[in-house]
Structure formats: C-alpha cells, structure tokens
PQR file with spaces between the fields and no chain letter, atoms N, CA, C, O and H, PARSE charges and radii, in Angstrom:
ATOM       1  N    MET     1     138.307   87.604  126.234 -0.4000 1.5000
ATOM       2  CA   MET     1     139.283   88.250  125.317 -0.0000 2.0000
ATOM       3  C    MET     1     140.622   88.182  125.970  0.5500 1.7000
ATOM       4  O    MET     1     140.759   88.654  127.099 -0.5500 1.4000
ATOM       5  N    ASP     2     141.595   87.641  125.353 -0.4000 1.5000
ATOM       6  CA   ASP     2     142.880   87.450  125.913 -0.0000 2.0000
ATOM       7  C    ASP     2     143.679   88.753  125.868  0.5500 1.7000
ATOM       8  O    ASP     2     143.313   89.688  125.158 -0.5500 1.4000
ATOM       9  H    ASP     2     141.484   87.258  124.436  0.4000 1.0000
ATOM      10  N    SER     3     144.812   88.808  126.658 -0.4000 1.5000
ATOM      11  CA   SER     3     145.478   89.942  126.540 -0.0000 2.0000
ATOM      12  C    SER     3     146.288   90.349  125.425  0.5500 1.7000
ATOM      13  O    SER     3     146.594   91.527  125.240 -0.5500 1.4000
ATOM      14  H    SER     3     145.110   88.048  127.235  0.4000 1.0000
ATOM      15  N    GLU     4     146.616   89.473  124.732 -0.4000 1.5000
ATOM      16  CA   GLU     4     147.287   89.835  123.418 -0.0000 2.0000
ATOM      17  C    GLU     4     146.292   90.584  122.468  0.5500 1.7000
ATOM      18  O    GLU     4     146.647   91.636  121.936 -0.5500 1.4000
ATOM      19  H    GLU     4     146.368   88.516  124.882  0.4000 1.0000
ATOM      20  N    LYS     5     145.201   90.116  122.277 -0.4000 1.5000
ATOM      21  CA   LYS     5     144.023   90.740  121.524 -0.0000 2.0000
ATOM      22  C    LYS     5     143.877   92.288  122.023  0.5500 1.7000
ATOM      23  O    LYS     5     143.927   93.264  121.275 -0.5500 1.4000
ATOM      24  H    LYS     5     144.913   89.261  122.709  0.4000 1.0000
ATOM      25  N    ILE     6     143.694   92.315  123.375 -0.4000 1.5000
ATOM      26  CA   ILE     6     143.666   93.683  123.887 -0.0000 2.0000
ATOM      27  C    ILE     6     144.611   94.507  123.678  0.5500 1.7000
ATOM      28  O    ILE     6     144.327   95.692  123.501 -0.5500 1.4000
ATOM      29  H    ILE     6     143.653   91.522  123.983  0.4000 1.0000
ATOM      30  N    ARG     7     145.934   94.075  123.651 -0.4000 1.5000
ATOM      31  CA   ARG     7     147.051   94.910  123.309 -0.0000 2.0000
ATOM      32  C    ARG     7     147.186   95.402  121.902  0.5500 1.7000
ATOM      33  O    ARG     7     147.801   96.417  121.575 -0.5500 1.4000
ATOM      34  H    ARG     7     146.164   93.113  123.795  0.4000 1.0000
ATOM      35  N    ASN     8     146.504   94.522  121.043 -0.4000 1.5000
ATOM      36  CA   ASN     8     146.583   94.920  119.667 -0.0000 2.0000
ATOM      37  C    ASN     8     145.580   96.007  119.261  0.5500 1.7000
ATOM      38  O    ASN     8     145.627   96.573  118.169 -0.5500 1.4000
ATOM      39  H    ASN     8     146.005   93.698  121.309  0.4000 1.0000
ATOM      40  N    LEU     9     144.688   96.255  120.191 -0.4000 1.5000
ATOM      41  CA   LEU     9     143.703   97.450  119.941 -0.0000 2.0000
ATOM      42  C    LEU     9     144.431   98.822  120.156  0.5500 1.7000
ATOM      43  O    LEU     9     145.306   98.999  121.003 -0.5500 1.4000
ATOM      44  H    LEU     9     144.650   95.795  121.078  0.4000 1.0000
ATOM      45  N    ASN    10     143.978   99.736  119.317 -0.4000 1.5000
ATOM      46  CA   ASN    10     144.523  101.104  119.562 -0.0000 2.0000
ATOM      47  C    ASN    10     143.573  101.608  120.626  0.5500 1.7000
ATOM      48  O    ASN    10     142.603  100.975  121.042 -0.5500 1.4000
ATOM      49  H    ASN    10     143.267   99.592  118.629  0.4000 1.0000
ATOM      50  N    ASP    11     143.972  102.884  121.050 -0.4000 1.5000
ATOM      51  CA   ASP    11     143.378  103.591  122.271 -0.0000 2.0000
ATOM      52  C    ASP    11     141.869  103.672  122.157  0.5500 1.7000
ATOM      53  O    ASP    11     141.105  103.310  123.052 -0.5500 1.4000
ATOM      54  H    ASP    11     144.760  103.399  120.713  0.4000 1.0000
ATOM      55  N    ASP    12     141.491  104.184  120.968 -0.4000 1.5000
ATOM      56  CA   ASP    12     139.970  104.377  120.944 -0.0000 2.0000
ATOM      57  C    ASP    12     139.161  103.139  121.046  0.5500 1.7000
ATOM      58  O    ASP    12     138.133  103.073  121.720 -0.5500 1.4000
ATOM      59  H    ASP    12     142.112  104.478  120.241  0.4000 1.0000
ATOM      60  N    GLU    13     139.724  102.025  120.265 -0.4000 1.5000
ATOM      61  CA   GLU    13     139.131  100.740  120.266 -0.0000 2.0000
ATOM      62  C    GLU    13     139.017  100.088  121.603  0.5500 1.7000
ATOM      63  O    GLU    13     138.083   99.376  121.973 -0.5500 1.4000
ATOM      64  H    GLU    13     140.560  102.078  119.718  0.4000 1.0000
ATOM      65  N    LEU    14     140.140  100.435  122.320 -0.4000 1.5000
ATOM      66  CA   LEU    14     140.200   99.831  123.687 -0.0000 2.0000
ATOM      67  C    LEU    14     139.126  100.383  124.640  0.5500 1.7000
ATOM      68  O    LEU    14     138.486   99.690  125.431 -0.5500 1.4000
ATOM      69  H    LEU    14     140.898  101.013  122.019  0.4000 1.0000
ATOM      70  N    ALA    15     138.989  101.873  124.451 -0.4000 1.5000
ATOM      71  CA   ALA    15     138.047  102.452  125.425 -0.0000 2.0000
ATOM      72  C    ALA    15     136.754  102.052  124.945  0.5500 1.7000
ATOM      73  O    ALA    15     135.915  101.870  125.826 -0.5500 1.4000
ATOM      74  H    ALA    15     139.509  102.435  123.808  0.4000 1.0000
ATOM      75  N    ARG    16     136.374  101.860  123.687 -0.4000 1.5000
ATOM      76  CA   ARG    16     135.101  101.371  123.163 -0.0000 2.0000
ATOM      77  C    ARG    16     134.723   99.950  123.603  0.5500 1.7000
ATOM      78  O    ARG    16     133.557   99.634  123.843 -0.5500 1.4000
ATOM      79  H    ARG    16     137.056  102.008  122.971  0.4000 1.0000
ATOM      80  N    GLN    17     135.759   99.114  123.697 -0.4000 1.5000
ATOM      81  CA   GLN    17     135.673   97.793  123.954 -0.0000 2.0000
ATOM      82  C    GLN    17     135.447   97.596  125.575  0.5500 1.7000
ATOM      83  O    GLN    17     134.680   96.763  126.058 -0.5500 1.4000
ATOM      84  H    GLN    17     136.706   99.371  123.502  0.4000 1.0000
ATOM      85  N    GLU    18     136.140   98.383  126.212 -0.4000 1.5000
ATOM      86  CA   GLU    18     135.988   98.516  127.697 -0.0000 2.0000
ATOM      87  C    GLU    18     134.599   98.860  128.094  0.5500 1.7000
ATOM      88  O    GLU    18     133.951   98.196  128.903 -0.5500 1.4000
ATOM      89  H    GLU    18     136.763   99.060  125.820  0.4000 1.0000
ATOM      90  N    LYS    19     134.146   99.985  127.458 -0.4000 1.5000
ATOM      91  CA   LYS    19     132.643  100.339  127.626 -0.0000 2.0000
ATOM      92  C    LYS    19     131.629   99.250  127.345  0.5500 1.7000
ATOM      93  O    LYS    19     130.703   99.022  128.122 -0.5500 1.4000
ATOM      94  H    LYS    19     134.672  100.524  126.801  0.4000 1.0000
ATOM      95  N    GLN    20     131.814   98.610  126.267 -0.4000 1.5000
ATOM      96  CA   GLN    20     130.879   97.588  125.793 -0.0000 2.0000
ATOM      97  C    GLN    20     130.834   96.415  126.834  0.5500 1.7000
ATOM      98  O    GLN    20     129.804   95.871  127.233 -0.5500 1.4000
ATOM      99  H    GLN    20     132.567   98.796  125.635  0.4000 1.0000
ATOM     100  N    THR    21     132.118   96.113  127.209 -0.4000 1.5000
ATOM     101  CA   THR    21     132.194   94.950  128.155 -0.0000 2.0000
ATOM     102  C    THR    21     131.636   95.357  129.565  0.5500 1.7000
ATOM     103  O    THR    21     131.075   94.498  130.246 -0.5500 1.4000
ATOM     104  H    THR    21     132.955   96.555  126.885  0.4000 1.0000
ATOM     105  N    ALA    22     131.757   96.488  129.968 -0.4000 1.5000
ATOM     106  CA   ALA    22     131.379   96.985  131.339 -0.0000 2.0000
ATOM     107  C    ALA    22     129.772   97.112  131.298  0.5500 1.7000
ATOM     108  O    ALA    22     129.088   96.938  132.307 -0.5500 1.4000
ATOM     109  H    ALA    22     132.212   97.186  129.416  0.4000 1.0000
ATOM     110  N    GLU    23     129.235   97.432  130.037 -0.4000 1.5000
ATOM     111  CA   GLU    23     127.768   97.284  129.869 -0.0000 2.0000
ATOM     112  C    GLU    23     127.252   95.864  129.982  0.5500 1.7000
ATOM     113  O    GLU    23     126.311   95.563  130.717 -0.5500 1.4000
ATOM     114  H    GLU    23     129.790   97.573  129.217  0.4000 1.0000
ATOM     115  N    GLN    24     127.975   94.921  129.147 -0.4000 1.5000
ATOM     116  CA   GLN    24     127.497   93.621  129.260 -0.0000 2.0000
ATOM     117  C    GLN    24     127.605   93.097  130.837  0.5500 1.7000
ATOM     118  O    GLN    24     126.803   92.286  131.300 -0.5500 1.4000
ATOM     119  H    GLN    24     128.740   95.165  128.550  0.4000 1.0000
ATOM     120  N    LEU    25     128.612   93.622  131.534 -0.4000 1.5000
ATOM     121  CA   LEU    25     128.695   93.167  132.926 -0.0000 2.0000
ATOM     122  C    LEU    25     127.561   93.546  133.726  0.5500 1.7000
ATOM     123  O    LEU    25     127.004   92.756  134.488 -0.5500 1.4000
ATOM     124  H    LEU    25     129.264   94.281  131.158  0.4000 1.0000
ATOM     125  N    PHE    26     127.168   94.891  133.545 -0.4000 1.5000
ATOM     126  CA   PHE    26     126.114   95.493  134.229 -0.0000 2.0000
ATOM     127  C    PHE    26     124.627   94.757  133.823  0.5500 1.7000
ATOM     128  O    PHE    26     123.733   94.564  134.646 -0.5500 1.4000
ATOM     129  H    PHE    26     127.621   95.533  132.926  0.4000 1.0000
ATOM     130  N    ARG    27     124.568   94.452  132.628 -0.4000 1.5000
ATOM     131  CA   ARG    27     123.188   93.626  132.134 -0.0000 2.0000
ATOM     132  C    ARG    27     123.238   92.331  132.884  0.5500 1.7000
ATOM     133  O    ARG    27     122.283   91.977  133.576 -0.5500 1.4000
ATOM     134  H    ARG    27     125.294   94.609  131.959  0.4000 1.0000
ATOM     135  N    LEU    28     124.343   91.605  132.763 -0.4000 1.5000
ATOM     136  CA   LEU    28     124.509   90.334  133.440 -0.0000 2.0000
ATOM     137  C    LEU    28     124.321   90.318  134.883  0.5500 1.7000
ATOM     138  O    LEU    28     123.716   89.370  135.384 -0.5500 1.4000
ATOM     139  H    LEU    28     125.118   91.893  132.201  0.4000 1.0000
ATOM     140  N    ARG    29     124.773   91.264  135.607 -0.4000 1.5000
ATOM     141  CA   ARG    29     124.492   91.374  137.083 -0.0000 2.0000
ATOM     142  C    ARG    29     122.997   91.527  137.284  0.5500 1.7000
ATOM     143  O    ARG    29     122.371   90.901  138.140 -0.5500 1.4000
ATOM     144  H    ARG    29     125.264   92.034  135.200  0.4000 1.0000
ATOM     145  N    PHE    30     122.448   92.426  136.414 -0.4000 1.5000
ATOM     146  CA   PHE    30     120.987   92.698  136.685 -0.0000 2.0000
ATOM     147  C    PHE    30     120.182   91.531  136.348  0.5500 1.7000
ATOM     148  O    PHE    30     119.193   91.276  137.036 -0.5500 1.4000
ATOM     149  H    PHE    30     122.957   92.935  135.719  0.4000 1.0000
ATOM     150  N    GLN    31     120.522   90.760  135.310 -0.4000 1.5000
ATOM     151  CA   GLN    31     119.717   89.571  135.011 -0.0000 2.0000
ATOM     152  C    GLN    31     119.778   88.533  136.260  0.5500 1.7000
ATOM     153  O    GLN    31     118.798   87.874  136.609 -0.5500 1.4000
ATOM     154  H    GLN    31     121.325   90.967  134.751  0.4000 1.0000
ATOM     155  N    MET    32     121.079   88.467  136.904 -0.4000 1.5000
ATOM     156  CA   MET    32     121.342   87.470  137.877 -0.0000 2.0000
ATOM     157  C    MET    32     120.410   87.977  139.123  0.5500 1.7000
ATOM     158  O    MET    32     119.726   87.190  139.777 -0.5500 1.4000
ATOM     159  H    MET    32     121.874   89.002  136.620  0.4000 1.0000
ATOM     160  N    LYS    33     120.459   89.262  139.352 -0.4000 1.5000
ATOM     161  CA   LYS    33     119.717   89.755  140.525 -0.0000 2.0000
ATOM     162  C    LYS    33     118.090   89.369  140.341  0.5500 1.7000
ATOM     163  O    LYS    33     117.382   89.115  141.315 -0.5500 1.4000
ATOM     164  H    LYS    33     121.014   89.901  138.820  0.4000 1.0000
ATOM     165  N    LEU    34     117.644   89.362  139.084 -0.4000 1.5000
ATOM     166  CA   LEU    34     116.189   89.151  138.830 -0.0000 2.0000
ATOM     167  C    LEU    34     116.147   87.559  138.763  0.5500 1.7000
ATOM     168  O    LEU    34     115.035   87.030  138.740 -0.5500 1.4000
ATOM     169  H    LEU    34     118.220   89.569  138.293  0.4000 1.0000
ATOM     170  N    GLY    35     117.214   86.816  138.733 -0.4000 1.5000
ATOM     171  CA   GLY    35     117.028   85.323  138.742 -0.0000 2.0000
ATOM     172  C    GLY    35     116.903   84.745  137.325  0.5500 1.7000
ATOM     173  O    GLY    35     116.534   83.582  137.162 -0.5500 1.4000
ATOM     174  H    GLY    35     118.117   87.246  138.752  0.4000 1.0000
ATOM     175  N    GLN    36     117.177   85.471  136.407 -0.4000 1.5000
ATOM     176  CA   GLN    36     116.938   85.141  135.003 -0.0000 2.0000
ATOM     177  C    GLN    36     118.215   84.324  134.396  0.5500 1.7000
ATOM     178  O    GLN    36     118.104   83.599  133.408 -0.5500 1.4000
ATOM     179  H    GLN    36     117.476   86.416  136.540  0.4000 1.0000
ATOM     180  N    ASN    37     119.273   84.495  135.002 -0.4000 1.5000
ATOM     181  CA   ASN    37     120.531   83.921  134.283 -0.0000 2.0000
ATOM     182  C    ASN    37     121.326   83.293  135.402  0.5500 1.7000
ATOM     183  O    ASN    37     121.347   83.798  136.525 -0.5500 1.4000
ATOM     184  H    ASN    37     119.363   85.084  135.805  0.4000 1.0000
ATOM     185  N    GLU    38     121.974   82.200  135.096 -0.4000 1.5000
ATOM     186  CA   GLU    38     122.948   81.572  135.897 -0.0000 2.0000
ATOM     187  C    GLU    38     124.340   81.618  135.391  0.5500 1.7000
ATOM     188  O    GLU    38     125.091   80.675  135.642 -0.5500 1.4000
ATOM     189  H    GLU    38     121.957   81.790  134.184  0.4000 1.0000
ATOM     190  N    GLY    39     124.726   82.578  134.738 -0.4000 1.5000
ATOM     191  CA   GLY    39     126.053   82.747  134.067 -0.0000 2.0000
ATOM     192  C    GLY    39     127.272   83.307  135.010  0.5500 1.7000
ATOM     193  O    GLY    39     127.858   84.378  134.852 -0.5500 1.4000
ATOM     194  H    GLY    39     124.116   83.344  134.535  0.4000 1.0000
ATOM     195  N    VAL    40     127.521   82.298  136.058 -0.4000 1.5000
ATOM     196  CA   VAL    40     128.528   82.992  136.967 -0.0000 2.0000
ATOM     197  C    VAL    40     129.791   82.961  136.216  0.5500 1.7000
ATOM     198  O    VAL    40     130.567   83.906  136.359 -0.5500 1.4000
ATOM     199  H    VAL    40     127.045   81.428  136.186  0.4000 1.0000
ATOM     200  N    LYS    41     130.108   81.925  135.384 -0.4000 1.5000
ATOM     201  CA   LYS    41     131.398   81.843  134.675 -0.0000 2.0000
ATOM     202  C    LYS    41     131.385   83.097  133.769  0.5500 1.7000
ATOM     203  O    LYS    41     132.358   83.850  133.777 -0.5500 1.4000
ATOM     204  H    LYS    41     129.478   81.157  135.268  0.4000 1.0000
ATOM     205  N    LYS    42     130.465   83.305  133.103 -0.4000 1.5000
ATOM     206  CA   LYS    42     130.496   84.637  132.120 -0.0000 2.0000
ATOM     207  C    LYS    42     130.738   85.842  132.949  0.5500 1.7000
ATOM     208  O    LYS    42     131.556   86.660  132.528 -0.5500 1.4000
ATOM     209  H    LYS    42     129.674   82.693  133.097  0.4000 1.0000
ATOM     210  N    LEU    43     130.093   86.069  134.149 -0.4000 1.5000
ATOM     211  CA   LEU    43     130.200   87.088  135.036 -0.0000 2.0000
ATOM     212  C    LEU    43     131.787   87.361  135.392  0.5500 1.7000
ATOM     213  O    LEU    43     132.366   88.448  135.388 -0.5500 1.4000
ATOM     214  H    LEU    43     129.429   85.405  134.492  0.4000 1.0000
ATOM     215  N    ARG    44     132.275   86.173  135.675 -0.4000 1.5000
ATOM     216  CA   ARG    44     133.731   86.224  136.155 -0.0000 2.0000
ATOM     217  C    ARG    44     134.714   86.453  135.067  0.5500 1.7000
ATOM     218  O    ARG    44     135.802   86.986  135.285 -0.5500 1.4000
ATOM     219  H    ARG    44     131.804   85.290  135.678  0.4000 1.0000
ATOM     220  N    ASP    45     134.307   86.026  133.819 -0.4000 1.5000
ATOM     221  CA   ASP    45     135.128   86.411  132.698 -0.0000 2.0000
ATOM     222  C    ASP    45     135.087   87.816  132.258  0.5500 1.7000
ATOM     223  O    ASP    45     136.091   88.391  131.840 -0.5500 1.4000
ATOM     224  H    ASP    45     133.423   85.593  133.642  0.4000 1.0000
ATOM     225  N    LEU    46     133.861   88.401  132.355 -0.4000 1.5000
ATOM     226  CA   LEU    46     133.640   89.762  131.948 -0.0000 2.0000
ATOM     227  C    LEU    46     134.444   90.525  133.065  0.5500 1.7000
ATOM     228  O    LEU    46     135.238   91.381  132.672 -0.5500 1.4000
ATOM     229  H    LEU    46     133.045   87.934  132.695  0.4000 1.0000
ATOM     230  N    ARG    47     134.337   90.333  134.233 -0.4000 1.5000
ATOM     231  CA   ARG    47     135.136   91.062  135.161 -0.0000 2.0000
ATOM     232  C    ARG    47     136.541   91.079  134.923  0.5500 1.7000
ATOM     233  O    ARG    47     137.163   92.132  135.060 -0.5500 1.4000
ATOM     234  H    ARG    47     133.692   89.638  134.552  0.4000 1.0000
ATOM     235  N    LYS    48     137.181   89.878  134.535 -0.4000 1.5000
ATOM     236  CA   LYS    48     138.467   89.804  134.207 -0.0000 2.0000
ATOM     237  C    LYS    48     138.940   90.504  133.068  0.5500 1.7000
ATOM     238  O    LYS    48     140.050   91.037  133.064 -0.5500 1.4000
ATOM     239  H    LYS    48     136.675   89.023  134.424  0.4000 1.0000
ATOM     240  N    ASP    49     138.063   90.539  131.976 -0.4000 1.5000
ATOM     241  CA   ASP    49     138.312   91.327  130.828 -0.0000 2.0000
ATOM     242  C    ASP    49     138.333   92.828  131.013  0.5500 1.7000
ATOM     243  O    ASP    49     139.149   93.553  130.443 -0.5500 1.4000
ATOM     244  H    ASP    49     137.161   90.106  131.980  0.4000 1.0000
ATOM     245  N    VAL    50     137.338   93.282  131.888 -0.4000 1.5000
ATOM     246  CA   VAL    50     137.354   94.691  132.300 -0.0000 2.0000
ATOM     247  C    VAL    50     138.703   95.066  132.844  0.5500 1.7000
ATOM     248  O    VAL    50     139.341   96.036  132.435 -0.5500 1.4000
ATOM     249  H    VAL    50     136.675   92.693  132.351  0.4000 1.0000
ATOM     250  N    ALA    51     139.130   94.194  133.848 -0.4000 1.5000
ATOM     251  CA   ALA    51     140.355   94.463  134.598 -0.0000 2.0000
ATOM     252  C    ALA    51     141.515   94.592  133.680  0.5500 1.7000
ATOM     253  O    ALA    51     142.345   95.484  133.855 -0.5500 1.4000
ATOM     254  H    ALA    51     138.612   93.405  134.180  0.4000 1.0000
ATOM     255  N    ARG    52     141.615   93.656  132.617 -0.4000 1.5000
ATOM     256  CA   ARG    52     142.696   93.616  131.775 -0.0000 2.0000
ATOM     257  C    ARG    52     142.646   94.798  130.936  0.5500 1.7000
ATOM     258  O    ARG    52     143.714   95.352  130.677 -0.5500 1.4000
ATOM     259  H    ARG    52     140.942   92.931  132.474  0.4000 1.0000
ATOM     260  N    MET    53     141.577   95.259  130.480 -0.4000 1.5000
ATOM     261  CA   MET    53     141.443   96.430  129.637 -0.0000 2.0000
ATOM     262  C    MET    53     141.965   97.684  130.354  0.5500 1.7000
ATOM     263  O    MET    53     142.768   98.446  129.817 -0.5500 1.4000
ATOM     264  H    MET    53     140.709   94.808  130.690  0.4000 1.0000
ATOM     265  N    LYS    54     141.472   97.868  131.600 -0.4000 1.5000
ATOM     266  CA   LYS    54     141.917   98.946  132.461 -0.0000 2.0000
ATOM     267  C    LYS    54     143.437   98.962  132.746  0.5500 1.7000
ATOM     268  O    LYS    54     144.095  100.001  132.702 -0.5500 1.4000
ATOM     269  H    LYS    54     140.819   97.249  132.037  0.4000 1.0000
ATOM     270  N    THR    55     143.968   97.715  133.049 -0.4000 1.5000
ATOM     271  CA   THR    55     145.334   97.744  133.301 -0.0000 2.0000
ATOM     272  C    THR    55     146.153   98.049  132.050  0.5500 1.7000
ATOM     273  O    THR    55     147.179   98.710  132.205 -0.5500 1.4000
ATOM     274  H    THR    55     143.433   96.871  133.085  0.4000 1.0000
ATOM     275  N    ILE    56     145.808   97.636  130.814 -0.4000 1.5000
ATOM     276  CA   ILE    56     146.561   97.958  129.623 -0.0000 2.0000
ATOM     277  C    ILE    56     146.392   99.437  129.451  0.5500 1.7000
ATOM     278  O    ILE    56     147.376  100.139  129.219 -0.5500 1.4000
ATOM     279  H    ILE    56     144.973   97.100  130.688  0.4000 1.0000
ATOM     280  N    ALA    57     145.173   99.946  129.556 -0.4000 1.5000
ATOM     281  CA   ALA    57     145.058  101.424  129.230 -0.0000 2.0000
ATOM     282  C    ALA    57     146.027  102.147  130.300  0.5500 1.7000
ATOM     283  O    ALA    57     146.810  103.037  129.969 -0.5500 1.4000
ATOM     284  H    ALA    57     144.374   99.375  129.745  0.4000 1.0000
ATOM     285  N    ARG    58     145.902  101.715  131.487 -0.4000 1.5000
ATOM     286  CA   ARG    58     146.913  102.405  132.524 -0.0000 2.0000
ATOM     287  C    ARG    58     148.285  102.324  132.118  0.5500 1.7000
ATOM     288  O    ARG    58     149.001  103.326  132.121 -0.5500 1.4000
ATOM     289  H    ARG    58     145.266  100.992  131.756  0.4000 1.0000
ATOM     290  N    GLU    59     148.742  101.070  131.732 -0.4000 1.5000
ATOM     291  CA   GLU    59     150.080  100.939  131.289 -0.0000 2.0000
ATOM     292  C    GLU    59     150.501  101.988  130.162  0.5500 1.7000
ATOM     293  O    GLU    59     151.537  102.652  130.220 -0.5500 1.4000
ATOM     294  H    GLU    59     148.161  100.256  131.730  0.4000 1.0000
ATOM     295  N    ARG    60     149.594  102.050  129.162 -0.4000 1.5000
ATOM     296  CA   ARG    60     149.822  102.896  127.968 -0.0000 2.0000
ATOM     297  C    ARG    60     149.938  104.461  128.517  0.5500 1.7000
ATOM     298  O    ARG    60     150.819  105.223  128.118 -0.5500 1.4000
ATOM     299  H    ARG    60     148.753  101.512  129.115  0.4000 1.0000
ATOM     300  N    ALA    61     148.984  104.810  129.432 -0.4000 1.5000
ATOM     301  CA   ALA    61     148.999  106.139  129.971 -0.0000 2.0000
ATOM     302  C    ALA    61     150.315  106.445  130.604  0.5500 1.7000
ATOM     303  O    ALA    61     150.840  107.538  130.386 -0.5500 1.4000
ATOM     304  H    ALA    61     148.268  104.191  129.756  0.4000 1.0000
ATOM     305  N    ILE    62     150.903  105.533  131.396 -0.4000 1.5000
ATOM     306  CA   ILE    62     152.131  105.692  132.221 -0.0000 2.0000
ATOM     307  C    ILE    62     153.306  105.681  131.156  0.5500 1.7000
ATOM     308  O    ILE    62     154.307  106.374  131.341 -0.5500 1.4000
ATOM     309  H    ILE    62     150.477  104.646  131.573  0.4000 1.0000
ATOM     310  N    ALA    63     153.167  104.922  130.099 -0.4000 1.5000
ATOM     311  CA   ALA    63     154.266  105.051  129.128 -0.0000 2.0000
ATOM     312  C    ALA    63     154.260  106.420  128.433  0.5500 1.7000
ATOM     313  O    ALA    63     155.347  106.930  128.160 -0.5500 1.4000
ATOM     314  H    ALA    63     152.355  104.359  129.949  0.4000 1.0000
ATOM     315  N    LYS    64     153.228  106.992  128.156 -0.4000 1.5000
ATOM     316  CA   LYS    64     152.988  108.009  127.465 -0.0000 2.0000
ATOM     317  C    LYS    64     153.595  109.416  128.455  0.5500 1.7000
ATOM     318  O    LYS    64     154.126  110.400  127.939 -0.5500 1.4000
ATOM     319  H    LYS    64     152.345  106.578  128.377  0.4000 1.0000
ATOM     320  N    THR    65     153.408  109.267  129.744 -0.4000 1.5000
ATOM     321  CA   THR    65     153.779  110.278  130.572 -0.0000 2.0000
ATOM     322  C    THR    65     155.406  110.127  130.795  0.5500 1.7000
ATOM     323  O    THR    65     156.102  111.125  130.982 -0.5500 1.4000
ATOM     324  H    THR    65     152.977  108.467  130.163  0.4000 1.0000
ATOM     325  N    LYS    66     155.890  108.946  130.763 -0.4000 1.5000
ATOM     326  CA   LYS    66     157.421  108.756  130.748 -0.0000 2.0000
ATOM     327  C    LYS    66     157.913  109.313  129.580  0.5500 1.7000
ATOM     328  O    LYS    66     158.916  110.013  129.722 -0.5500 1.4000
ATOM     329  H    LYS    66     155.325  108.135  130.611  0.4000 1.0000
ATOM     330  N    LYS    67     157.396  109.162  128.277 -0.4000 1.5000
ATOM     331  CA   LYS    67     157.859  109.683  127.129 -0.0000 2.0000
ATOM     332  C    LYS    67     157.959  111.138  127.200  0.5500 1.7000
ATOM     333  O    LYS    67     159.018  111.677  126.878 -0.5500 1.4000
ATOM     334  H    LYS    67     156.582  108.593  128.162  0.4000 1.0000
ATOM     335  N    GLU    68     156.801  111.930  127.652 -0.4000 1.5000
ATOM     336  CA   GLU    68     156.802  113.244  127.744 -0.0000 2.0000
ATOM     337  C    GLU    68     157.766  113.812  128.730  0.5500 1.7000
ATOM     338  O    GLU    68     158.301  114.903  128.534 -0.5500 1.4000
ATOM     339  H    GLU    68     155.941  111.492  127.914  0.4000 1.0000
ATOM     340  N    ALA    69     157.984  113.122  129.736 -0.4000 1.5000
ATOM     341  CA   ALA    69     158.861  113.745  130.661 -0.0000 2.0000
ATOM     342  C    ALA    69     160.321  113.769  130.304  0.5500 1.7000
ATOM     343  O    ALA    69     161.086  114.537  130.889 -0.5500 1.4000
ATOM     344  H    ALA    69     157.549  112.236  129.896  0.4000 1.0000
ATOM     345  N    LYS    70     160.762  112.886  129.285 -0.4000 1.5000
ATOM     346  CA   LYS    70     162.121  112.845  128.834 -0.0000 2.0000
ATOM     347  C    LYS    70     162.415  114.045  127.926  0.5500 1.7000
ATOM     348  O    LYS    70     163.535  114.188  127.436 -0.5500 1.4000
ATOM     349  H    LYS    70     160.140  112.263  128.810  0.4000 1.0000
C-alpha cells in the first residue's frame, strides 16, 4: 500500500489496517520459521507498510497536539 492510500484513510481505518497488516506480518514470519513460505519480498513489503502506517498515525497525533496547544 502506498503512502497516498494510507493518508486517505481516516484514523479508525488506519488503526484497523495497521492491525491487519501487523497480523499478516506475524503469520508470515511464523510460516517462514516453519519453512512453509519463501516470501521474503512480501515480508519486507509488510514491514514497510506497517512503518508507513505508524509514521502517518504519529504525524496526525503531533498535528492534533499542535492544534490544541494554540
């Protein structure tokens, strides 16, 4: 998922999507440990997606605190 799609999500959708992606990442890691999957690229992509989602969520939280401080 690219940054533009993530930015278009509202806060609830972003949290839900982050949770789902993190769960997919967990399952993929577990499968790789068992030797059932060779999805290294998928693993890398999921890690980057989770990082993007957390970054955007943090940006929004900072923006809200700045608005409240004014």
